[in-house]
C-alpha positions as CSV (number, residue, x, y, z in Angstrom):
1,M,-30.9,-15.4,-38.6
2,K,-27.6,-16.9,-37.3
3,L,-24.6,-16.0,-39.4
4,S,-21.8,-18.4,-40.3
5,S,-18.4,-17.6,-38.8
6,K,-17.1,-16.2,-42.1
7,K,-20.2,-14.0,-42.7
8,R,-20.1,-12.9,-39.0
9,I,-16.4,-11.8,-39.4
10,A,-17.2,-10.1,-42.6
11,H,-20.1,-8.3,-41.0
12,L,-18.0,-7.1,-38.1
13,Q,-15.2,-6.0,-40.4
14,Q,-17.7,-3.8,-42.2
15,N,-19.3,-2.3,-39.1
16,I,-16.4,-1.9,-36.7
17,E,-13.8,0.8,-37.3
18,H,-10.4,-0.6,-38.2
19,I,-7.3,1.6,-37.5
20,S,-3.6,1.2,-38.1
21,P,-1.1,0.8,-35.3
22,E,0.1,4.3,-36.1
23,R,-3.3,5.8,-35.6
24,A,-3.9,3.8,-32.5
25,F,-0.6,5.1,-31.0
26,Q,-1.7,8.7,-31.8
27,L,-5.1,8.2,-30.2
28,Q,-3.5,6.6,-27.2
29,Q,-1.4,9.7,-26.6
30,Q,-4.7,11.7,-26.8
31,G,-6.3,9.7,-24.0
32,A,-7.9,6.7,-25.8
33,I,-7.6,3.4,-24.1
34,L,-5.8,0.6,-25.9
35,I,-6.8,-2.9,-24.6
36,D,-4.6,-5.9,-25.2
37,V,-7.1,-8.8,-25.1
38,R,-4.5,-11.6,-25.5
39,S,-3.8,-14.3,-22.9
40,D,-1.3,-13.8,-20.1
41,S,1.2,-16.1,-21.7
42,E,1.1,-14.0,-24.9
43,I,1.3,-10.7,-23.0
44,A,4.3,-12.0,-21.1
45,G,6.3,-11.9,-24.4
46,G,5.7,-8.2,-24.8
47,S,2.7,-5.9,-25.0
48,P,2.1,-2.3,-26.3
49,S,3.3,0.2,-23.7
50,N,0.7,1.9,-21.4
51,C,-2.1,-0.3,-22.5
52,L,-4.9,-2.0,-20.5
53,R,-4.3,-5.7,-20.4
54,L,-7.6,-7.7,-20.1
55,G,-7.7,-11.2,-21.4
56,R,-10.5,-11.9,-24.0
57,D,-12.1,-14.6,-21.8
58,F,-13.0,-12.1,-19.0
59,L,-13.1,-8.9,-20.9
60,E,-16.9,-8.4,-20.4
61,F,-16.5,-9.0,-16.6
62,N,-13.6,-6.7,-16.0
63,I,-13.8,-3.8,-18.5
64,E,-16.4,-1.7,-16.5
65,K,-14.0,-1.7,-13.5
66,H,-11.4,0.0,-15.5
67,V,-13.2,2.1,-18.1
68,T,-16.2,3.8,-16.5
69,D,-16.8,6.4,-19.2
70,Y,-18.8,4.7,-22.0
71,D,-18.1,7.5,-24.4
72,Q,-14.3,7.3,-23.9
73,P,-12.6,6.0,-27.1
74,V,-11.4,2.4,-26.7
75,M,-9.3,0.3,-29.0
76,T,-8.8,-3.5,-29.0
77,I,-5.7,-5.3,-30.1
78,C,-4.7,-9.0,-30.2
79,T,-2.0,-10.9,-32.1
80,S,-3.2,-10.4,-35.6
81,G,-6.7,-8.8,-35.4
82,L,-9.3,-11.5,-35.2
83,R,-9.9,-11.8,-31.4
84,S,-9.8,-8.0,-31.1
85,L,-12.6,-7.8,-33.6
86,F,-14.9,-10.0,-31.4
87,A,-13.7,-8.1,-28.3
88,A,-14.8,-4.8,-30.0
89,E,-18.2,-6.3,-30.7
90,S,-18.6,-7.2,-27.0
91,L,-17.7,-3.7,-26.0
92,L,-20.3,-2.2,-28.4
93,N,-22.8,-4.6,-26.9
94,L,-22.0,-3.4,-23.4
95,G,-22.7,0.2,-24.5
96,Y,-19.3,1.7,-25.3
97,T,-20.0,4.2,-28.0
98,H,-16.6,4.7,-29.7
99,V,-14.9,1.3,-30.2
100,M,-12.1,0.6,-32.7
101,T,-9.9,-2.4,-33.4
102,V,-6.3,-2.3,-34.5
103,Y,-5.7,-4.3,-37.8
104,G,-2.5,-6.3,-37.9
105,G,-2.5,-6.5,-34.1
106,V,0.5,-6.6,-31.9
107,T,2.5,-8.3,-34.8
108,K,2.1,-5.2,-37.0
109,W,2.5,-2.9,-34.0
110,K,6.0,-4.5,-33.3
111,D,7.0,-4.5,-37.0
112,E,6.3,-0.8,-37.3
113,G,8.4,0.0,-34.3
114,F,5.8,1.2,-31.8
115,P,6.8,0.9,-28.1
116,I,6.6,-2.5,-26.5
117,E,7.2,-3.4,-22.8
118,I,7.5,-6.6,-20.9
119,P,5.0,-6.0,-18.1
120,P,5.6,-7.3,-14.6
121,M,3.1,-10.0,-14.1
122,L,1.9,-12.2,-11.2
123,D,2.4,-16.0,-11.5
124,S,-0.5,-18.4,-11.0
125,N,0.2,-18.9,-7.3
126,A,0.2,-15.1,-6.6
127,R,-3.0,-14.7,-8.7
128,Q,-4.7,-17.2,-6.5
129,R,-3.3,-15.8,-3.2
130,Y,-4.2,-12.2,-4.0
131,S,-7.3,-12.9,-6.1
132,R,-9.5,-10.7,-3.9
133,H,-7.1,-7.8,-4.4
134,L,-7.1,-8.3,-8.1
135,N,-10.8,-7.9,-8.2
136,I,-10.6,-4.4,-6.7
137,P,-10.2,-1.7,-9.5
138,E,-8.1,0.5,-7.1
139,V,-5.7,-2.3,-6.6
140,G,-5.7,-4.9,-9.4
141,E,-2.6,-6.5,-10.8
142,K,-0.7,-3.3,-11.1
143,G,-1.4,-2.4,-7.4
144,Q,-0.5,-5.9,-6.2
145,I,2.8,-5.7,-8.0
146,K,3.4,-2.3,-6.4
147,L,2.8,-3.9,-3.0
148,L,5.2,-6.8,-3.7
149,N,7.8,-4.2,-4.6
150,S,7.2,-2.1,-1.4
151,R,9.2,-2.0,1.8
152,I,7.8,-1.3,5.3
153,L,9.6,-1.1,8.6
154,L,7.7,-1.8,11.8
155,I,9.2,-0.5,15.0
156,G,8.0,-2.9,17.6
157,V,6.2,-6.2,17.1
158,G,4.0,-6.0,20.2
159,G,0.3,-5.2,20.6
160,L,0.2,-2.7,17.6
161,G,3.0,-4.2,15.4
162,S,1.7,-7.7,15.6
163,P,-1.7,-7.2,13.8
164,A,-0.2,-4.6,11.5
165,A,2.6,-6.9,10.4
166,F,0.3,-9.9,10.1
167,Y,-2.0,-8.2,7.7
168,L,0.7,-6.5,5.7
169,A,2.4,-9.9,5.2
170,A,-1.0,-11.3,4.1
171,A,-1.5,-8.4,1.7
172,G,1.8,-9.2,0.0
173,V,4.0,-6.3,1.0
174,G,7.3,-7.6,-0.4
175,K,9.8,-6.5,2.2
176,I,8.8,-6.2,5.9
177,G,11.4,-5.2,8.4
178,I,10.8,-5.6,12.1
179,V,12.8,-3.8,14.8
180,D,12.6,-5.1,18.4
181,H,15.1,-6.0,21.1
182,D,12.8,-7.7,23.6
183,L,12.0,-11.4,24.4
184,V,8.5,-12.8,24.3
185,D,6.9,-12.7,27.7
186,M,3.9,-14.7,28.9
187,S,2.1,-11.3,29.5
188,N,2.5,-10.4,25.9
189,L,0.3,-13.2,24.6
190,Q,-3.0,-11.5,25.7
191,R,-2.6,-9.1,22.7
192,Q,0.6,-9.7,20.7
193,I,-0.8,-12.2,18.2
194,L,2.4,-12.9,16.3
195,H,3.7,-14.9,19.3
196,T,2.6,-18.2,20.8
197,N,3.1,-19.9,24.1
198,D,6.0,-21.9,22.6
199,A,7.8,-18.7,21.8
200,V,7.9,-17.4,25.4
201,G,11.5,-16.6,26.3
202,T,12.7,-16.3,22.7
203,S,13.5,-13.3,20.5
204,K,10.4,-11.3,19.5
205,V,11.8,-10.6,16.0
206,E,12.6,-14.2,15.4
207,S,9.2,-15.3,16.7
208,A,7.4,-12.7,14.6
209,G,9.6,-13.5,11.5
210,D,8.7,-17.2,11.7
211,T,5.0,-16.5,12.0
212,L,5.0,-14.1,9.0
213,K,7.0,-16.5,6.8
214,R,4.6,-19.3,7.6
215,L,1.7,-17.0,6.6
216,N,3.3,-15.9,3.4
217,P,6.6,-17.6,2.3
218,D,6.9,-15.4,-0.7
219,I,7.7,-12.2,1.1
220,N,11.1,-11.0,2.5
221,V,11.1,-10.6,6.3
222,V,14.1,-8.8,7.6
223,T,14.7,-9.0,11.4
224,H,16.6,-6.3,13.2
225,E,17.1,-7.5,16.8
226,T,18.3,-4.2,18.2
227,R,17.3,-1.3,20.2
228,L,16.4,1.7,18.0
229,D,18.6,4.7,18.9
230,S,20.1,7.8,17.3
231,S,23.1,5.9,16.0
232,N,21.1,3.4,13.9
233,A,17.7,4.9,13.1
234,E,18.6,6.8,9.9
235,N,20.5,3.8,8.5
236,L,17.6,1.4,9.2
237,F,14.9,3.8,7.9
238,S,16.7,4.7,4.7
239,D,16.0,1.2,3.2
240,Y,12.2,1.5,3.5
241,D,9.3,3.4,2.0
242,L,7.2,3.8,5.1
243,I,7.6,3.4,8.9
244,I,5.0,2.1,11.3
245,D,5.3,3.2,14.9
246,G,4.2,0.4,17.2
247,T,6.0,1.6,20.3
248,D,4.7,2.6,23.7
249,N,7.4,4.9,25.0
250,F,8.0,8.6,24.3
251,P,11.8,8.5,23.6
252,T,11.4,6.1,20.7
253,R,8.4,8.0,19.4
254,Y,10.3,11.2,19.2
255,L,13.3,9.5,17.6
256,I,11.0,7.8,15.0
257,N,9.4,11.2,14.2
258,D,12.8,13.0,13.8
259,A,14.2,10.3,11.5
260,C,11.1,10.3,9.4
261,V,11.0,14.1,9.1
262,K,14.7,14.2,8.0
263,L,14.1,11.4,5.4
264,G,10.7,12.6,4.3
265,L,9.1,9.2,5.2
266,P,5.5,8.7,6.2
267,N,5.2,7.8,9.9
268,V,2.1,5.7,10.6
269,H,1.5,6.2,14.3
270,G,-0.7,4.4,16.8
271,S,-1.2,4.4,20.5
272,V,-3.5,2.6,23.0
273,Y,-4.7,3.1,26.6
274,R,-7.0,0.6,28.3
275,F,-10.2,0.8,26.2
276,E,-9.0,3.6,23.8
277,G,-6.8,4.0,20.8
278,Q,-5.6,6.6,18.4
279,V,-4.1,6.4,14.9
280,T,-2.7,9.1,12.5
281,V,-0.1,9.6,9.8
282,F,2.7,12.1,10.5
283,W,4.0,13.2,7.1
284,P,5.1,16.8,6.6
285,A,6.6,15.9,3.2
286,Y,3.2,14.6,1.8
287,K,2.8,16.5,-1.4
288,K,-1.0,16.4,-1.6
289,Q,-1.7,17.8,1.9
290,A,1.4,18.4,4.1
291,G,0.6,17.6,7.6
292,P,2.2,18.0,11.1
293,C,4.9,15.9,12.7
294,Y,4.7,14.3,16.1
295,R,6.4,17.2,17.7
296,C,3.7,19.6,16.4
297,L,1.2,17.6,18.4
298,Y,3.5,17.0,21.4
299,P,6.3,19.7,21.6
300,E,7.3,18.0,24.8
301,P,6.3,14.7,26.4
302,P,3.7,14.7,29.1
303,P,4.7,13.7,32.7
304,P,5.0,10.0,33.2
305,D,1.9,9.9,35.5
306,M,-0.2,11.4,32.6
307,A,0.8,8.8,30.1
308,P,1.4,5.4,31.7
309,S,2.6,2.4,29.6
310,C,0.4,-0.6,28.9
311,A,2.3,-2.5,31.6
312,D,1.2,0.1,34.2
313,A,-2.2,1.1,33.0
314,G,-3.4,-2.1,31.3
315,V,-5.1,-2.5,28.0
316,L,-8.0,-4.6,26.7
317,G,-6.2,-7.1,24.4
318,A,-8.4,-6.5,21.3
319,V,-8.0,-2.7,21.3
320,P,-4.4,-2.7,20.0
321,G,-5.6,-5.2,17.4
322,I,-8.1,-2.6,16.0
323,I,-5.5,0.2,16.1
324,G,-2.8,-2.0,14.5
325,L,-5.2,-3.0,11.7
326,L,-6.0,0.7,11.1
327,E,-2.2,1.3,10.9
328,A,-1.9,-1.5,8.3
329,I,-4.8,0.0,6.3
330,E,-3.2,3.4,6.3
331,A,0.1,1.9,5.2
332,L,-1.5,0.0,2.3
333,K,-3.4,3.2,1.2
334,I,-0.1,5.1,1.1
335,L,1.8,2.4,-0.8
336,L,-1.0,2.1,-3.4
337,D,-1.6,5.9,-3.5
338,I,-5.3,5.5,-3.0
339,G,-7.9,7.2,-0.7
340,E,-7.2,9.8,1.8
341,P,-4.5,9.0,4.4
342,L,-4.9,10.2,8.0
343,V,-2.5,13.1,7.4
344,G,-3.5,16.1,9.5
345,R,-6.2,13.9,11.2
346,L,-6.2,12.0,14.4
347,L,-8.7,9.1,14.5
348,C,-9.8,8.2,18.0
349,Y,-11.5,4.9,19.1
350,D,-13.5,4.3,22.3
351,A,-14.2,0.7,22.7
352,L,-16.6,1.1,25.6
353,K,-18.9,3.4,23.6
354,V,-18.1,1.8,20.3
355,R,-17.4,5.2,18.9
356,F,-14.9,6.7,16.4
357,S,-14.2,10.4,16.5
358,E,-11.8,12.5,14.5
359,L,-9.7,15.5,15.4
360,K,-8.0,17.8,12.9
361,L,-4.3,18.4,13.4
362,S,-2.4,21.4,12.2
363,A,1.3,21.8,11.6
364,D,3.2,24.1,14.0
365,K,4.7,26.8,11.8
366,N,7.4,27.2,14.5
367,C,8.2,23.5,14.8
368,H,12.0,23.2,14.9
369,Y,11.9,19.9,13.1
370,C,9.3,20.1,10.3
371,S,8.7,23.8,9.6
372,N,12.0,24.1,7.6
373,P,12.7,21.0,5.5
374,E,16.1,22.3,4.6
375,H,17.3,22.5,8.2
376,F,17.3,19.5,10.4
377,P,18.2,20.3,14.1
378,G,19.8,16.9,14.7
379,Y,19.2,14.0,17.0
380,I,19.2,14.5,20.7
381,D,19.4,12.5,23.9
382,Y,15.8,11.3,23.8
383,E,15.9,9.6,27.2
384,H,17.0,12.8,28.9
385,F,14.6,14.9,26.9
386,C,11.6,12.7,28.1
387,T,12.6,12.6,31.7
388,Q,13.7,16.2,32.4
389,P,11.4,18.3,34.6
390,R,8.8,20.3,32.7
391,S,8.0,24.0,33.1
392,T,4.6,24.7,34.5
């Protein structure tokens, strides 16, 4: 028999456990999940600290993405206690076994002095733009806000930097710095997708910046039209959370490595050769699993004839696209602190065989740059280091 609204509310009040804000706060400290089921506009005015914020309208669709243990205690809260009562009923119907509702709601929570915070929230345009991210439990609104507050510096906006920058801008990384001193050349267009035919002869950073801003006008693109060297690397790097190496010359790779080691920054590294590519993350300061630096892998550069540039050896245009995208994925994983970054692992791609393989990399305990974090040997003349004769 269908109950009237009043009888249904009375029935729920008798069958769903009601707890005070004080008790809810205590349980929250013990690991129970407090769920604010009010609308976004209400939450914007203040919400209990450290709670899960899921609007009542989509609670049933979203709760299982965030609370996977059906036996974990959950508590619902709204403005005064009515909507949270119906939300609790829905959770019970979904199979959650220990469901409570907070009587008096957020109003009583505030009156009794329990912690309230104004949560950072996405506006309607951002919610639409990043809607596919918001549906991923590992990202969600909290992760998207983290991306919008993140800062990435790309060294080079060529074959690797172009696809990496394009997807990082699309993903909503809030500040993207790009360093390059070259002009767009007709030969770049076969693989450097940030640039168009109309940009030939113009600054690469300006061309790249214009493309990224047209893709996502809400992000901040900072252009550094300069050659990276020992005098400016540390100053440039210190304003960013992560560095992406999109270069194709050894002097700059060593410089990027050394500056990242000194500053403790992750160095997302990629390289390509004809039909092959490699990507890894050099990050000796990574707390979960400290890995090697670039010098651990290459204590000294190979002879020029053993490592020709793309201009000399050639490259299939789509290959740097794949490697650049993998660099972007690694960067996003690091910023969101999800998954397993390629620290201590070198991912190799062979386009002709359509095959990925992985090599494990170990830190060199005798590396002059990363083995002793408290002692930094200093920057060197990288051009001379990479051109001097090698012992055999």
